[in-house]
N, CA, C and O atoms as CSV, one atom per row, in Angstrom:
chain,resi,resn,atom,element,x,y,z
A,1,MET,N,N,149.065,107.184,87.827
A,1,MET,CA,C,148.796,105.963,87.112
A,1,MET,C,C,149.495,105.977,85.770
A,1,MET,O,O,149.562,107.008,85.101
A,2,ALA,N,N,150.001,104.860,85.394
A,2,ALA,CA,C,150.657,104.749,84.098
A,2,ALA,C,C,149.601,104.667,83.008
A,2,ALA,O,O,148.555,104.039,83.172
A,3,ARG,N,N,149.898,105.307,81.910
A,3,ARG,CA,C,148.961,105.274,80.790
A,3,ARG,C,C,149.145,104.000,80.005
A,3,ARG,O,O,150.260,103.500,79.859
A,4,LYS,N,N,148.057,103.483,79.507
A,4,LYS,CA,C,148.126,102.296,78.666
A,4,LYS,C,C,148.556,102.709,77.263
A,4,LYS,O,O,148.390,103.859,76.856
A,5,ASP,N,N,149.107,101.752,76.539
A,5,ASP,CA,C,149.529,102.046,75.169
A,5,ASP,C,C,148.349,102.405,74.287
A,5,ASP,O,O,148.505,103.135,73.308
A,6,LEU,N,N,147.154,101.895,74.625
A,6,LEU,CA,C,145.983,102.192,73.810
A,6,LEU,C,C,145.571,103.652,73.933
A,6,LEU,O,O,144.972,104.209,73.013
A,7,ASP,N,N,145.892,104.283,75.080
A,7,ASP,CA,C,145.516,105.670,75.300
A,7,ASP,C,C,146.412,106.645,74.557
A,7,ASP,O,O,146.025,107.791,74.330
A,8,VAL,N,N,147.598,106.208,74.179
A,8,VAL,CA,C,148.546,107.076,73.512
A,8,VAL,C,C,148.299,107.004,72.007
A,8,VAL,O,O,148.344,105.921,71.424
A,9,PRO,N,N,148.036,108.155,71.371
A,9,PRO,CA,C,147.801,108.109,69.933
A,9,PRO,C,C,149.083,107.764,69.180
A,9,PRO,O,O,150.173,108.203,69.548
A,10,SER,N,N,148.935,106.980,68.134
A,10,SER,CA,C,150.106,106.625,67.339
A,10,SER,C,C,150.533,107.825,66.493
A,10,SER,O,O,149.773,108.771,66.288
A,11,GLU,N,N,151.776,107.752,66.009
A,11,GLU,CA,C,152.322,108.881,65.263
A,11,GLU,C,C,151.549,109.154,63.982
A,11,GLU,O,O,151.392,110.308,63.586
A,12,ASP,N,N,151.062,108.091,63.326
A,12,ASP,CA,C,150.338,108.311,62.069
A,12,ASP,C,C,149.000,109.000,62.319
A,12,ASP,O,O,148.545,109.773,61.476
A,13,VAL,N,N,148.365,108.738,63.451
A,13,VAL,CA,C,147.107,109.408,63.768
A,13,VAL,C,C,147.367,110.893,64.024
A,13,VAL,O,O,146.601,111.747,63.578
A,14,VAL,N,N,148.445,111.193,64.742
A,14,VAL,CA,C,148.789,112.588,65.026
A,14,VAL,C,C,149.122,113.320,63.732
A,14,VAL,O,O,148.679,114.449,63.520
A,15,GLU,N,N,149.898,112.678,62.871
A,15,GLU,CA,C,150.268,113.297,61.592
A,15,GLU,C,C,149.031,113.531,60.726
A,15,GLU,O,O,148.903,114.582,60.098
A,16,LYS,N,N,148.134,112.568,60.689
A,16,LYS,CA,C,146.906,112.707,59.902
A,16,LYS,C,C,146.052,113.844,60.448
A,16,LYS,O,O,145.456,114.596,59.678
A,17,ALA,N,N,145.988,113.976,61.777
A,17,ALA,CA,C,145.215,115.055,62.386
A,17,ALA,C,C,145.804,116.417,62.026
A,17,ALA,O,O,145.066,117.368,61.769
A,18,LYS,N,N,147.124,116.509,62.009
A,18,LYS,CA,C,147.768,117.772,61.621
A,18,LYS,C,C,147.469,118.110,60.162
A,18,LYS,O,O,147.224,119.268,59.823
A,19,ASN,N,N,147.491,117.097,59.309
A,19,ASN,CA,C,147.178,117.331,57.897
A,19,ASN,C,C,145.719,117.720,57.728
A,19,ASN,O,O,145.398,118.565,56.892
A,20,ASP,N,N,144.828,117.114,58.512
A,20,ASP,CA,C,143.411,117.444,58.420
A,20,ASP,C,C,143.147,118.895,58.817
A,20,ASP,O,O,142.277,119.554,58.247
A,21,VAL,N,N,143.900,119.383,59.790
A,21,VAL,CA,C,143.741,120.775,60.206
A,21,VAL,C,C,144.202,121.702,59.094
A,21,VAL,O,O,143.602,122.755,58.878
A,22,ALA,N,N,145.248,121.329,58.392
A,22,ALA,CA,C,145.803,122.182,57.347
A,22,ALA,C,C,144.890,122.252,56.124
A,22,ALA,O,O,144.883,123.257,55.413
A,23,VAL,N,N,144.128,121.198,55.877
A,23,VAL,CA,C,143.284,121.141,54.680
A,23,VAL,C,C,141.886,121.637,55.032
A,23,VAL,O,O,141.286,121.196,56.012
A,24,ARG,N,N,141.378,122.558,54.219
A,24,ARG,CA,C,140.014,123.053,54.424
A,24,ARG,C,C,139.065,122.122,53.682
A,24,ARG,O,O,139.211,121.918,52.477
A,25,ARG,N,N,138.095,121.558,54.393
A,25,ARG,CA,C,137.181,120.578,53.805
A,25,ARG,C,C,135.798,121.191,53.640
A,25,ARG,O,O,135.437,122.167,54.297
A,26,SER,N,N,135.043,120.580,52.739
A,26,SER,CA,C,133.655,120.997,52.568
A,26,SER,C,C,132.845,120.507,53.765
A,26,SER,O,O,133.302,119.632,54.500
A,27,PRO,N,N,131.652,121.056,53.969
A,27,PRO,CA,C,130.838,120.614,55.106
A,27,PRO,C,C,130.533,119.109,55.061
A,27,PRO,O,O,130.534,118.447,56.099
A,28,PHE,N,N,130.276,118.574,53.877
A,28,PHE,CA,C,129.974,117.137,53.772
A,28,PHE,C,C,131.205,116.287,54.085
A,28,PHE,O,O,131.095,115.223,54.696
A,29,ALA,N,N,132.380,116.765,53.663
A,29,ALA,CA,C,133.609,116.029,53.958
A,29,ALA,C,C,133.898,116.051,55.459
A,29,ALA,O,O,134.389,115.067,56.011
A,30,ARG,N,N,133.594,117.166,56.115
A,30,ARG,CA,C,133.798,117.243,57.565
A,30,ARG,C,C,132.842,116.308,58.305
A,30,ARG,O,O,133.220,115.676,59.291
A,31,ILE,N,N,131.607,116.226,57.822
A,31,ILE,CA,C,130.637,115.307,58.439
A,31,ILE,C,C,131.095,113.869,58.250
A,31,ILE,O,O,131.018,113.067,59.181
A,32,ALA,N,N,131.571,113.534,57.055
A,32,ALA,CA,C,132.053,112.178,56.791
A,32,ALA,C,C,133.265,111.860,57.668
A,32,ALA,O,O,133.381,110.754,58.196
A,33,LEU,N,N,134.155,112.820,57.819
A,33,LEU,CA,C,135.326,112.626,58.682
A,33,LEU,C,C,134.895,112.403,60.129
A,33,LEU,O,O,135.436,111.541,60.820
A,34,PHE,N,N,133.927,113.180,60.575
A,34,PHE,CA,C,133.418,113.021,61.936
A,34,PHE,C,C,132.836,111.629,62.139
A,34,PHE,O,O,133.099,110.987,63.157
A,35,ILE,N,N,132.054,111.163,61.187
A,35,ILE,CA,C,131.444,109.833,61.297
A,35,ILE,C,C,132.518,108.756,61.307
A,35,ILE,O,O,132.418,107.798,62.073
A,36,ARG,N,N,133.548,108.893,60.468
A,36,ARG,CA,C,134.648,107.916,60.474
A,36,ARG,C,C,135.362,107.910,61.816
A,36,ARG,O,O,135.722,106.847,62.321
A,37,GLN,N,N,135.571,109.086,62.401
A,37,GLN,CA,C,136.229,109.161,63.700
A,37,GLN,C,C,135.365,108.557,64.801
A,37,GLN,O,O,135.880,107.898,65.704
A,38,VAL,N,N,134.059,108.778,64.731
A,38,VAL,CA,C,133.150,108.188,65.718
A,38,VAL,C,C,133.194,106.672,65.630
A,38,VAL,O,O,133.261,105.995,66.656
A,39,ILE,N,N,133.157,106.132,64.419
A,39,ILE,CA,C,133.219,104.679,64.234
A,39,ILE,C,C,134.546,104.146,64.753
A,39,ILE,O,O,134.588,103.088,65.381
A,40,GLY,N,N,135.621,104.867,64.497
A,40,GLY,CA,C,136.931,104.452,65.010
A,40,GLY,C,C,136.968,104.413,66.524
A,40,GLY,O,O,137.558,103.504,67.108
A,41,GLU,N,N,136.343,105.393,67.167
A,41,GLU,CA,C,136.303,105.407,68.632
A,41,GLU,C,C,135.408,104.291,69.163
A,41,GLU,O,O,135.719,103.680,70.185
A,42,LEU,N,N,134.304,104.023,68.477
A,42,LEU,CA,C,133.398,102.963,68.937
A,42,LEU,C,C,134.050,101.583,68.839
A,42,LEU,O,O,133.695,100.676,69.592
A,43,LYS,N,N,134.987,101.422,67.928
A,43,LYS,CA,C,135.687,100.143,67.820
A,43,LYS,C,C,136.584,99.899,69.030
A,43,LYS,O,O,136.950,98.755,69.298
A,44,LYS,N,N,136.949,100.961,69.772
A,44,LYS,CA,C,137.806,100.823,70.937
A,44,LYS,C,C,137.031,100.449,72.197
A,44,LYS,O,O,137.632,100.087,73.209
A,45,VAL,N,N,135.697,100.533,72.143
A,45,VAL,CA,C,134.874,100.270,73.323
A,45,VAL,C,C,134.935,98.797,73.673
A,45,VAL,O,O,134.803,97.936,72.803
A,46,VAL,N,N,135.136,98.512,74.952
A,46,VAL,CA,C,135.182,97.138,75.443
A,46,VAL,C,C,133.930,96.910,76.275
A,46,VAL,O,O,133.705,97.613,77.261
A,47,THR,N,N,133.113,95.938,75.890
A,47,THR,CA,C,131.902,95.655,76.650
A,47,THR,C,C,132.239,94.728,77.805
A,47,THR,O,O,133.077,93.837,77.662
A,48,PRO,N,N,131.590,94.929,78.960
A,48,PRO,CA,C,131.887,94.080,80.114
A,48,PRO,C,C,131.320,92.674,79.928
A,48,PRO,O,O,130.356,92.469,79.189
A,49,THR,N,N,131.936,91.716,80.610
A,49,THR,CA,C,131.413,90.352,80.588
A,49,THR,C,C,130.160,90.300,81.457
A,49,THR,O,O,129.853,91.254,82.172
A,50,ARG,N,N,129.451,89.199,81.393
A,50,ARG,CA,C,128.233,89.048,82.179
A,50,ARG,C,C,128.544,89.154,83.677
A,50,ARG,O,O,127.807,89.795,84.426
A,51,LYS,N,N,129.629,88.525,84.100
A,51,LYS,CA,C,130.020,88.561,85.512
A,51,LYS,C,C,130.330,89.994,85.956
A,51,LYS,O,O,129.898,90.421,87.027
A,52,GLU,N,N,131.077,90.732,85.136
A,52,GLU,CA,C,131.392,92.116,85.461
A,52,GLU,C,C,130.126,92.971,85.515
A,52,GLU,O,O,129.971,93.815,86.397
A,53,LEU,N,N,129.222,92.739,84.554
A,53,LEU,CA,C,127.987,93.513,84.495
A,53,LEU,C,C,127.149,93.282,85.744
A,53,LEU,O,O,126.610,94.232,86.311
A,54,LEU,N,N,127.031,92.026,86.182
A,54,LEU,CA,C,126.275,91.726,87.400
A,54,LEU,C,C,126.949,92.340,88.620
A,54,LEU,O,O,126.272,92.836,89.521
A,55,SER,N,N,128.268,92.311,88.652
A,55,SER,CA,C,129.006,92.907,89.760
A,55,SER,C,C,128.780,94.413,89.810
A,55,SER,O,O,128.508,94.962,90.878
A,56,TYR,N,N,128.889,95.080,88.677
A,56,TYR,CA,C,128.682,96.529,88.619
A,56,TYR,C,C,127.253,96.887,89.015
A,56,TYR,O,O,127.028,97.866,89.725
A,57,THR,N,N,126.296,96.095,88.556
A,57,THR,CA,C,124.898,96.346,88.888
A,57,THR,C,C,124.678,96.211,90.388
A,57,THR,O,O,123.984,97.031,90.989
A,58,GLY,N,N,125.260,95.189,90.995
A,58,GLY,CA,C,125.136,95.010,92.441
A,58,GLY,C,C,125.723,96.169,93.213
A,58,GLY,O,O,125.133,96.633,94.189
A,59,VAL,N,N,126.878,96.640,92.786
A,59,VAL,CA,C,127.515,97.777,93.460
A,59,VAL,C,C,126.626,99.013,93.367
A,59,VAL,O,O,126.462,99.731,94.354
A,60,VAL,N,N,126.060,99.263,92.215
A,60,VAL,CA,C,125.197,100.434,92.040
A,60,VAL,C,C,123.955,100.316,92.906
A,60,VAL,O,O,123.564,101.286,93.554
A,61,LEU,N,N,123.328,99.146,92.929
A,61,LEU,CA,C,122.116,98.969,93.729
A,61,LEU,C,C,122.401,99.139,95.214
A,61,LEU,O,O,121.614,99.770,95.919
A,62,VAL,N,N,123.508,98.590,95.705
A,62,VAL,CA,C,123.867,98.761,97.111
A,62,VAL,C,C,124.114,100.238,97.415
A,62,VAL,O,O,123.667,100.736,98.448
A,63,PHE,N,N,124.805,100.929,96.548
A,63,PHE,CA,C,125.057,102.356,96.747
A,63,PHE,C,C,123.753,103.143,96.789
A,63,PHE,O,O,123.591,104.026,97.632
A,64,VAL,N,N,122.825,102.835,95.895
A,64,VAL,CA,C,121.537,103.553,95.857
A,64,VAL,C,C,120.762,103.305,97.143
A,64,VAL,O,O,120.179,104.239,97.694
A,65,VAL,N,N,120.742,102.062,97.636
A,65,VAL,CA,C,120.034,101.753,98.877
A,65,VAL,C,C,120.653,102.516,100.046
A,65,VAL,O,O,119.926,103.058,100.880
A,66,ILE,N,N,121.980,102.567,100.119
A,66,ILE,CA,C,122.656,103.316,101.185
A,66,ILE,C,C,122.303,104.801,101.106
A,66,ILE,O,O,122.020,105.427,102.127
A,67,MET,N,N,122.320,105.361,99.904
A,67,MET,CA,C,121.998,106.779,99.756
A,67,MET,C,C,120.540,107.051,100.106
A,67,MET,O,O,120.235,108.087,100.698
A,68,MET,N,N,119.629,106.136,99.748
A,68,MET,CA,C,118.219,106.304,100.113
A,68,MET,C,C,118.060,106.309,101.633
A,68,MET,O,O,117.304,107.116,102.174
A,69,ALA,N,N,118.767,105.414,102.325
A,69,ALA,CA,C,118.690,105.361,103.784
A,69,ALA,C,C,119.244,106.651,104.392
A,69,ALA,O,O,118.680,107.181,105.349
A,70,LEU,N,N,120.339,107.149,103.841
A,70,LEU,CA,C,120.929,108.387,104.341
A,70,LEU,C,C,119.978,109.566,104.165
A,70,LEU,O,O,119.776,110.346,105.096
A,71,VAL,N,N,119.401,109.695,102.989
A,71,VAL,CA,C,118.486,110.804,102.723
A,71,VAL,C,C,117.230,110.681,103.581
A,71,VAL,O,O,116.731,111.686,104.087
A,72,THR,N,N,116.710,109.462,103.753
A,72,THR,CA,C,115.535,109.258,104.602
A,72,THR,C,C,115.834,109.644,106.042
A,72,THR,O,O,115.022,110.303,106.691
A,73,GLY,N,N,116.995,109.238,106.544
A,73,GLY,CA,C,117.379,109.594,107.910
A,73,GLY,C,C,117.523,111.086,108.094
A,73,GLY,O,O,117.032,111.640,109.078
A,74,LEU,N,N,118.186,111.742,107.166
A,74,LEU,CA,C,118.354,113.197,107.261
A,74,LEU,C,C,117.016,113.916,107.151
A,74,LEU,O,O,116.790,114.910,107.841
A,75,ASP,N,N,116.129,113.426,106.291
A,75,ASP,CA,C,114.811,114.029,106.135
A,75,ASP,C,C,114.022,113.928,107.443
A,75,ASP,O,O,113.383,114.891,107.865
A,76,SER,N,N,114.072,112.766,108.073
A,76,SER,CA,C,113.373,112.596,109.358
A,76,SER,C,C,113.973,113.501,110.430
A,76,SER,O,O,113.248,114.127,111.203
A,77,LEU,N,N,115.298,113.563,110.470
A,77,LEU,CA,C,115.971,114.406,111.453
A,77,LEU,C,C,115.613,115.878,111.255
A,77,LEU,O,O,115.287,116.570,112.219
A,78,PHE,N,N,115.668,116.353,110.032
A,78,PHE,CA,C,115.332,117.749,109.758
A,78,PHE,C,C,113.850,118.013,110.004
A,78,PHE,O,O,113.480,119.110,110.424
A,79,GLY,N,N,112.998,117.022,109.750
A,79,GLY,CA,C,111.567,117.174,110.038
A,79,GLY,C,C,111.314,117.359,111.520
A,79,GLY,O,O,110.517,118.207,111.923
A,80,LEU,N,N,111.998,116.558,112.336
A,80,LEU,CA,C,111.864,116.715,113.785
A,80,LEU,C,C,112.391,118.078,114.238
A,80,LEU,O,O,111.769,118.744,115.066
A,81,ALA,N,N,113.542,118.490,113.691
A,81,ALA,CA,C,114.115,119.784,114.059
A,81,ALA,C,C,113.180,120.928,113.684
A,81,ALA,O,O,113.009,121.859,114.471
A,82,VAL,N,N,112.580,120.881,112.519
A,82,VAL,CA,C,111.640,121.928,112.094
A,82,VAL,C,C,110.417,121.915,112.996
A,82,VAL,O,O,109.888,122.973,113.334
A,83,GLY,N,N,109.958,120.722,113.393
A,83,GLY,CA,C,108.817,120.635,114.303
A,83,GLY,C,C,109.104,121.302,115.634
A,83,GLY,O,O,108.248,122.001,116.177
A,84,TYR,N,N,110.310,121.090,116.170
A,84,TYR,CA,C,110.670,121.730,117.433
A,84,TYR,C,C,110.856,123.245,117.272
A,84,TYR,O,O,110.458,124.015,118.146
A,85,VAL,N,N,111.454,123.664,116.169
A,85,VAL,CA,C,111.720,125.093,115.967
A,85,VAL,C,C,110.409,125.863,115.862
A,85,VAL,O,O,110.300,126.955,116.418
A,86,PHE,N,N,109.429,125.332,115.176
A,86,PHE,CA,C,108.162,126.042,114.982
A,86,PHE,C,C,107.129,125.694,116.035
A,86,PHE,O,O,105.967,126.077,115.899
A,87,GLY,N,N,107.517,124.976,117.086
A,87,GLY,CA,C,106.666,124.778,118.227
A,87,GLY,C,C,105.605,123.699,118.113
A,87,GLY,O,O,104.736,123.603,118.979
A,88,ASN,N,N,105.652,122.883,117.064
A,88,ASN,CA,C,104.640,121.838,116.938
A,88,ASN,C,C,105.071,120.557,117.622
A,88,ASN,O,O,104.268,119.634,117.763
A,89,GLY,N,N,106.320,120.480,118.049
A,89,GLY,CA,C,106.837,119.259,118.639
A,89,GLY,C,C,107.099,118.236,117.550
A,89,GLY,O,O,106.956,118.540,116.366
A,90,PRO,N,N,107.484,117.023,117.938
A,90,PRO,CA,C,107.740,115.994,116.931
A,90,PRO,C,C,106.442,115.657,116.191
A,90,PRO,O,O,105.398,115.419,116.797
A,91,THR,N,N,106.546,115.645,114.888
A,91,THR,CA,C,105.357,115.381,114.065
A,91,THR,C,C,105.098,113.899,113.931
A,91,THR,O,O,103.948,113.502,113.744
A,92,GLY,N,N,106.111,113.071,114.017
A,92,GLY,CA,C,105.928,111.622,113.920
A,92,GLY,C,C,105.646,111.135,112.525
A,92,GLY,O,O,105.255,109.978,112.367
A,93,SER,N,N,105.822,111.962,111.478
A,93,SER,CA,C,105.534,111.527,110.113
A,93,SER,C,C,106.652,110.726,109.569
A,93,SER,O,O,106.588,110.272,108.427
């Protein structure tokens, strides 16, 4: 997949990061730098539209229902197998 231009750091960000590594900062300055970087990353977050959110929610719910059916089926199958192995026959639970 091709990378988007937003994923590639600009040269000034790379240069600033190199300078930050070279400079030893106090603990408070490092915390402030961390908070500034977190805010900068949060500005890049794109929230989904209502239509996208409903679509994603539907996909997740359908997936969960399918997985529940799969686990229920396997549980019943293994329950029957255990019943036969230990001589109780099908339990019917």
